[in-house]
N, C-alpha and C positions, 0 to 999 in steps of 0.2 A: 504494500500500500504506500502510495506517495504521500498522502495527507493533503489537507486543504492548502497549506502554505506553498508546498511544492507545485501543486496544480496551478494555483493562481500565479506563481512566478513564471511558469511555462506558457500560460495562455492569458496573461494579464491584459486587461484593457489598458489602452494608452490614452492618458488624458490629452485632449486636443487632437486625438487621432481621427482619421476620416471615418464617417459613420459606417461605411461598408466594411472597413477593417474591423471596427469594434463589434459589428453584428456578427461577423464570422468568428471573431474571438469568443464571443459569448456562446455561440453554438458549439464550438470545440471544447470550451470549458465545461459545458453541460455534459458532453459525452465523456470527457475525462473523469468528472466526478462520478458518473454512473459506472465507468470501468473500475474506478478505484475501490468500489465495494466488493469486487471479485477477489478470490484467493490469489495471492502473489505467485504467479507461475511464469514460465518462459513465454508462454503465449500472451499473457497479459503484458509483459515487457515489450514484446514485439508489436502488440496492438498499440501501445502508448507511443512507441517509436514511430510507427506508421501514422498515427494521429498527428504527431508533431510535424512529420514531413508533409502530410496533407495540408496542415495549417499553414506551413511555410509557402507551399505552392498556391494555395487559395489566395493568400495575401499578395503574392507575386502577380497572380492573374488580375487581381483588382488594380494593382499599381500599373500594370502594363495597359489595361483597358483605359484607365484614367489618362495615361500619357498619350495613348493613341487618339482619344477623343480630343484632347487639347491640340495635338498636331493637326488633326482634321479641321478643327475650328480655325486655327491659325491659317492653314492653307486656303480655306474658304474665304476668310477675311482678305488675305492677300490677293486672291483671284478677283474678288469683288472690287477692291481698290484699284487694281490694274485695268479693270474694264471701264472705269469712270472716265 
């Protein structure tokens, strides 16, 4: 068992973080708390490791999506300005 403090440190909400990131963190935290009720086994350890990896990739996907949207918006603005 990891315990509450360890789970919160691994999946902690970030003050001032983007809402999408904090939503994802909240979801992963709930899953981790649920898993933490299970007997401490190798499978549990692997599940928690996989959960942390999935959490990392989910946050990366959000960051890339936000970046791509900003780039598209900038390209659109530049195109509109060049057409004036």
